[in-house]
N, C-alpha and C positions, 0 to 999 in steps of 0.2 A: 504494500500499500504505499502511495507516494502522496505528499502534500502538493506535488508539482505535477501539471498536465504537460509532460515534455515530449517533444518530437525532435529528433536529430536529423536534419535534412542535408548533411554534408555530402552524402552520396549523390543525391540529384542535383546539387549544385555543379558537380563535376560531369555527371553522365545523363541528367535528365530523368524523366519518369516520375514516379510518385512515392510517397512515404505515407504509412498509415499508422495509427496508434489508438489505443483505447485504455481505459482504466477507470478507477474511482477516486474521488476526493472526499475527505472527511469533512472539509469546510470549503466554502466559497467566500472570497473577499473581494469587495469593490475597491480598486486602487484609483485615487484621484490625486492630481498634483496640487500642491498648495503654492500660494504666491512666492514663498521663499525657497522654492525648489525641492522642498521635502514632499513626502507622499502621505496621504491620509488612507488608512485601510479600514473599511466598513464591512464587518462580517454579515453574511446572510445566514439567518438561523435555518438549520436543516434538521429534519428527522431522519436519521440514517445517513447513508452516503449519497453523493451525487455520481452518476455514471456519465462518462464522456466518450466520445469517439470522433476522430478527426482524420482527414486526408489532406496532405499538401502536394499539389501537382505542379510540375514545371510547364509554363505556358508560353515561354519564349524569352530570349535574351536573359535578363536577370529577374524576371518576373515569375511569381508562383501564386497559384490560387489555393486558398485555404477554405475547406468546407467541414463543418462539424456539427455535432449535436451534443446537448448536455440535458440531462433530466434528473429530477430529484424531488423531494417532498419538502417544500418550504414551510417554516412554521411562522404564521403571521398572527396579528391580533384581530379577533373578531371586532367589527365596527360597532357593535351595539354593546357587547358585555366585556370586551377586552380579554376574553379567555383565549389561550393559545388555540389556534386553528391550523390544521395541516392542509396544505393546498398543493397537490401535484403539478409540477411545472415541467414542461419540455420546450427547449429553445433550439433554434438554428443559428449556426455562425457561418457567416461567409465573409471573405475579405481578400482583397488583392494585396500581395506582399511584393516588396522589391528588395533584393539583396544588394548591399553596399558594404563591402569589407571595412570601410573607414568608420562606419557607424558603431559607436560604442554601446549605446542604449537604444532599443527600438522606440520609434516615434511615428507619430501620425502626420502625414502630409496631404495636402489638398492639391490635386493636379489641375492643370489648366481647364480641363473639361468638367471640373467640380467633383470628380470622383475622389474619394478618400483612399489612400494607400498607407500600408504600414512598411516603413523602411526599417531593416534590421541588418546587423553585421555578424552576429553570432549564429551559426548554424544550428546550435542547440536552442530551439524554441521553447519558451515557456508559455503555454496557452492559457494558463490559470486565470489570469486577469481578464482575457478576452471572453472565456467561458462564463466567468462571473457576471461580466457586463451584459452578455446576451441573455443569461438567466434572469438578471434583475429586470431587464426590459419586459419580460413576460409576467412579472409579478402583478397581480391585479391591484388597483388602488383601494378597492373596498372588498372585504370578504366577510362572510357571515359563517359561524360555526354551524348554523342550522337556519333554514329559511323562517322558521317560527321563533327565533331568538327574541326574548322578551327585553333584553337589555338591562340597564341599571336603573335603579331608583334615582330620579333627578334631584332628590332632596338628600339622601344619605349615602347613595352609591352602592346599596345592596344589589347583588345580582338576582334579579327577579326570577331567573331560571332555577335557582336553587331553593325557592319558596314553594311549598305545596300548593298554595292557592294561586301562585303566579303574580301576586300583587303585594306591594309593601304598604305598611301602615301609612307611609307618607302620603299615599293616594287619598287618605281620609283626614289629612291635615294634622295628624298626630303622630308623626314618625318618631319612633323612640330616639333616634339620633339627634333630633332637634329639641326634644323635650327634656333630655338629660342634661343637668346644669354642667357636668363635666364636659360634655360634648359642645355645649353652647360657646364656651370659651375658645374652643379650638377650631370650630367651624365658621369660616369667613362669611357664609351665607345665612347664618342663624338669624341675624337681625332682619332678613327679609321676611321671615315667618309672620311677623307682626303685619305686614302689608296684606296678607291673604286671610286675616281672620274675618269671620262673618259678622 
């Protein structure tokens, strides 16, 4: 098991053809550059491992075509109750690569026709960041752990899915979280309770 999705394409740089690889990743991390030149790494929560597969093919001169897939189970927050929710994700990765032995670190460049290309100098490619980026693009903005999720009590934050009746006392304007003196002092919205008295 490797933490890196690696492909060594030194053979096809010399002779052409293609190179393929596959494996599993215990984690996916989005890597974004900071203004000071450092990198910020943002992990993507997973249940289990992510599986990846990729092929790099020589397409002419110093150019190569990268095609791959990554799939796994992302752990996201339910938009209503904030419970961890597993969402299966499958993403495709396609990119044009250009080999330049003088390049120390891979970088993205935009060609005259507007097409983006990844320029690299080390034939040992680490695809981990590209796979994580493709995976993250497929993450839904909103996910529910269940279509009938009841969410949280707007007054005290109780998860309504865990209550037998499915409703909180707050819906009757006597939420125990707001009427308990110890809670009133720590709840920034406790004072609003007075506005809704009959």
